[in-house]
Steps between C-alpha positions, in 0.01 A plus 500: 500500500271611222223258406410489130153358441332425168124558510275413207163363395514233232261269322542123473674553163740760657321800339552821699365752251337576171555826311626682812211397723394211720279249316299430818311698760592393854445793740605287800838436336552872433412573864751238617768651272438847642501382864818299446705761315389820677779667694767315303698548180367373166713448189335464160571527132387795290206320336372381837523857629306629200231234546427569868308814580572657163867548579458643849702388799343252740421699815677440832783302337845584366448453124800417282459452126762312300548678168775601263279761330308673781679768698274645767151419623306683771486298820737232370865429437645366177786251504693353209547156659361272769829529692476881498134483611578265791787727607267803494251315723775408745637857498151625590475255791258244353569142606206343314486540121217366286556419133163561332566429130507461216626180349863597433534669841365185667743285300796714607385514863468121532876490555492759780170433676466262794120500519207501257138573579291379207126533461438184301179504297383147410365594155686563175474847344584643163797733531826619353711549815612197701660433837840336450564136581675448833707210626469236767701713743169681567299308760137566590477591870136611529174508306206723593184409307291800399194552280625435145873471579757373749772715656806276490828590670826350376846522656824437317715228654 
């Protein structure tokens, strides 16, 4: 069975980005993201793809970009829908898929995912991209306190 996992860093006010960048500097969180997603599939929206690494694929991961306008990107696949992207991951033998943003992709994936790993930052930040609200069916199962943020894992009941 394929596991679909949402992974994100968000501020206390649910901000996840500002003008296609992160409004904070947390190298330990970026390291955790890399260690957690490496060797797996990552699905992201076009703007998220353009904001990370200047539009280059994340190394050592199957990169799938959701877009209706892009056609082909070196080192990545383009899918028209989340369903198509998940199917591509499964066809390529990946059983762990990470949803890495942005806001609308997270919102759509909330219905499919069974796990979320959120780096929760206790401060509020100015931003124009927000993590979607999620319901009470998501239960906190672990909290790992780090310098400047907590890594919180949620499972859907």
